[in-house]
C-alpha positions as CSV (number, residue, x, y, z in Angstrom):
1,M,15.1,-13.1,-1.8
2,S,17.0,-10.1,-2.9
3,D,18.2,-7.2,-0.8
4,T,17.6,-4.8,-3.7
5,I,15.6,-1.8,-2.7
6,R,12.6,-1.1,-4.9
7,T,9.6,1.1,-5.0
8,R,6.2,-0.2,-6.0
9,R,2.9,1.5,-6.5
10,F,-0.2,-0.7,-5.7
11,L,-3.7,0.3,-6.7
12,V,-6.2,-1.7,-4.6
13,A,-9.8,-2.1,-5.7
14,G,-12.9,-3.5,-4.1
15,R,-14.5,-2.6,-0.8
16,V,-11.4,-0.9,0.5
17,Q,-12.6,2.5,1.7
18,G,-14.4,2.9,5.0
19,V,-13.2,-0.4,6.4
20,G,-9.9,0.6,8.0
21,F,-7.8,-0.3,5.0
22,R,-5.3,2.6,5.2
23,Y,-4.7,1.9,8.9
24,F,-4.2,-1.8,8.2
25,V,-1.6,-0.9,5.4
26,Y,0.1,1.6,7.7
27,R,0.6,-1.0,10.5
28,E,1.8,-3.7,8.1
29,A,4.1,-1.4,6.2
30,Q,5.7,-0.3,9.4
31,R,6.0,-3.9,10.7
32,L,7.8,-4.8,7.4
33,G,10.2,-1.8,7.6
34,L,8.8,-0.1,4.5
35,S,8.7,3.6,3.7
36,G,6.1,5.4,1.6
37,F,2.4,6.2,1.9
38,V,-1.2,5.1,1.6
39,R,-4.2,7.2,0.6
40,N,-7.8,6.8,-0.6
41,L,-8.4,7.8,-4.2
42,G,-11.6,9.5,-5.5
43,D,-12.6,6.5,-7.6
44,G,-12.9,4.2,-4.6
45,R,-9.5,2.6,-4.8
46,V,-6.6,2.8,-2.3
47,E,-3.2,3.8,-3.5
48,V,-0.1,2.4,-1.8
49,V,3.5,3.5,-2.7
50,A,6.1,1.5,-0.7
51,T,9.9,1.4,-0.8
52,G,11.9,-1.5,0.7
53,D,13.5,-4.8,-0.1
54,E,11.8,-7.1,-2.6
55,G,10.8,-9.7,0.0
56,A,9.0,-7.1,2.2
57,L,7.2,-5.7,-0.9
58,N,6.1,-9.1,-1.9
59,R,4.8,-9.7,1.6
60,L,3.0,-6.4,1.5
61,E,1.3,-7.3,-1.8
62,A,0.0,-10.6,-0.3
63,L,-1.3,-8.6,2.7
64,L,-3.0,-6.1,0.4
65,W,-5.0,-9.0,-1.2
66,R,-6.2,-10.0,2.3
67,G,-6.8,-6.6,3.8
68,P,-8.6,-6.0,7.1
69,V,-11.6,-8.1,8.1
70,M,-14.3,-5.9,6.5
71,A,-12.5,-5.4,3.2
72,N,-13.2,-7.3,0.0
73,V,-10.3,-6.9,-2.3
74,T,-11.0,-7.6,-6.0
75,M,-7.9,-6.3,-7.7
76,V,-4.3,-5.2,-6.9
77,E,-2.5,-3.5,-9.7
78,V,1.3,-3.3,-9.3
79,E,3.9,-1.2,-11.0
80,E,7.5,-0.1,-10.3
81,T,7.8,3.6,-9.6
82,E,10.1,6.3,-8.1
83,P,10.4,6.6,-4.3
84,P,8.2,9.2,-2.6
85,A,9.9,12.2,-0.9
86,N,8.5,11.5,2.6
87,Q,10.4,9.6,5.3
88,G,8.9,6.6,7.0
89,F,5.4,5.4,6.2
90,V,2.5,7.8,6.4
91,I,-1.2,8.0,5.7
92,L,-1.9,10.9,3.3
93,S,-5.1,12.9,2.8
94,S,-7.5,11.4,0.3
95,R,-7.0,12.4,-3.4
96,R,-10.2,13.3,-5.0
97,S,-9.2,13.2,-8.7
């Protein structure tokens, strides 16, 4: 595993809103030492932007596929992106567009 710091954007689809998904991501990202954010999107998906070492990002991706108990994840799209401006890991307000 590499110590290289990367930032990835994950778009998670399925039954991922109204099931505690953002709080699940928040807890796991903090546990993994990642910074970034999670928020609901207006189209029913959840957006996660996370910065950290490659191993932690890979572990987060695996956790996103699992989600909390009531979630049913059908797709996780991943792309490299620029780091967000915020410090730590936060839950942002939903984005409606």
